[in-house]
C-alpha positions in Angstrom: 0.0 0.0 0.0 1.4 3.3 -1.0 0.2 6.5 0.7 1.1 9.8 -0.7 2.8 12.4 1.5 -0.1 14.7 1.0 -2.6 12.2 2.5 -0.3 11.7 5.5 0.1 15.5 6.0 -3.7 16.0 5.6 -4.4 13.2 8.1 -2.0 14.7 10.6 -3.6 18.2 10.2 -7.1 16.7 10.8 -5.9 14.9 14.0 -4.2 18.1 15.2 -7.4 20.2 14.6 -9.5 17.6 16.5 -7.1 17.6 19.4 -7.2 21.4 19.5 -11.0 21.3 19.6 -11.0 18.8 22.5 -8.5 20.9 24.5 -10.5 24.1 23.8 -13.8 22.5 24.8 -12.2 21.3 28.0 -10.9 24.7 28.9 -14.2 26.4 28.2 -16.3 24.0 30.2 -13.7 23.8 33.1 -13.5 20.0 32.6 -10.5 18.6 34.4 -9.6 21.8 36.3 -9.6 21.6 40.1 -11.0 24.9 41.3 -10.8 24.1 45.0 -13.6 25.1 47.2 -15.7 24.5 50.3 -19.1 22.7 50.6 -22.4 24.3 51.6 -25.8 22.7 51.7 -29.4 24.0 51.1 -32.8 22.3 51.1 -35.3 23.2 48.4 -39.1 22.6 48.0 -38.4 22.2 44.2 -35.1 22.1 42.4 -36.5 21.3 39.0 -34.0 22.0 36.2 -31.0 21.8 38.5 -28.7 18.7 38.3 -25.3 17.7 39.6 -22.8 19.9 37.7 -25.1 22.9 37.5 -23.5 26.3 38.0 -23.7 28.2 41.3 -23.5 31.9 40.6 -23.2 35.1 42.5 -24.0 38.3 40.6 -24.0 36.3 37.4 -20.5 35.0 38.0 -19.8 31.3 38.4 -18.5 30.6 41.9 -19.2 26.9 42.2 -21.0 23.8 41.2 -23.8 21.6 42.5 -22.2 18.3 43.6 -25.1 16.3 45.1 -28.9 16.3 45.2 -30.9 13.9 47.3 -34.6 13.6 48.3 -35.0 13.9 52.0 -37.5 11.1 52.9 -38.6 12.9 56.1 -39.2 16.4 54.7 -39.8 15.6 51.0 -37.4 18.4 50.1 -34.4 18.3 47.8 -31.3 18.4 50.0 -28.5 19.9 47.8 -24.8 20.1 48.3 -22.7 22.5 46.3 -19.1 23.9 46.3 -18.1 27.5 46.5 -14.7 28.7 45.3 -12.2 29.1 48.2 -11.7 32.8 47.7 -15.5 33.6 47.9 -16.9 34.3 51.3 -20.7 34.2 51.6 -22.5 36.2 54.3 -24.4 33.9 56.7 -27.7 35.6 56.0 -27.6 35.0 52.2 -30.3 33.1 50.2 -30.0 30.4 47.6 -32.5 30.7 44.7 -33.1 28.5 41.7 -32.9 31.0 38.9 -33.5 30.7 35.1 -31.4 32.0 32.3 -34.6 33.0 30.4 -37.6 31.4 28.8 -35.6 28.8 26.9 -32.4 28.8 29.1 -31.5 26.4 31.8 -31.7 26.8 35.5 -28.8 27.5 37.9 -28.3 28.1 41.6 -28.1 31.8 42.4 -26.6 33.0 45.7 -28.3 36.3 46.8 -25.9 37.7 49.4 -27.0 39.2 52.6 -25.4 42.0 54.6 -24.1 40.0 57.6 -20.6 40.6 58.9 -20.3 36.8 59.6 -19.7 34.2 56.9 -20.7 30.6 56.2 -18.1 28.0 57.2 -17.5 24.8 55.2 -20.4 22.4 55.6 -22.9 25.1 56.8 -26.5 25.1 55.5 -28.2 28.0 53.8 -31.6 28.1 55.4 -33.2 30.9 53.2 -34.0 29.1 49.9 -36.4 29.6 47.0 -37.1 26.7 44.7 -37.8 26.7 41.0 -41.1 28.1 39.7 -42.9 26.1 37.0 -43.5 28.3 33.9 -46.5 26.2 32.9 -48.3 26.7 36.3 -47.6 30.4 36.1 -49.2 30.6 32.6 -52.2 28.6 33.7 -52.7 31.0 36.7 -52.4 33.9 34.4 -54.9 32.6 31.8 -57.4 31.4 34.4 -57.0 34.4 36.6 -56.4 32.3 39.7 -54.6 33.8 42.7 -51.9 31.9 44.6 -53.2 30.3 47.8 -50.9 30.6 50.7 
């Protein structure tokens, strides 16, 4: 079998381009980079649209990642564990909110900082939480004119 030099060079160029795309995708997604951080927990009534690996953001900036979600069989709430980058200190009166990127965007965990002079320690629980809101139920309420019972 005889391969021309041009075919070999072209094959090498294609492999180099593919490797470049893989490296670029890894850098953009943060895959394989150890950010370092500390764990916090929060319990949500509904965490629809959030999965392990979902971003944790503060002021729109990614500061961590959701690492675990489990159903608490006693409270029927979603107990969530997430990491926060080591250099980010969260006031201990902050809230955790399931937020949406828009009508067609995905959900993420938004930290709404409080004004306390004290900060969460690794392993602490954020008590003030707000779960995800179903867009369908909001539209049904709007169309039917029902008011929220509470």
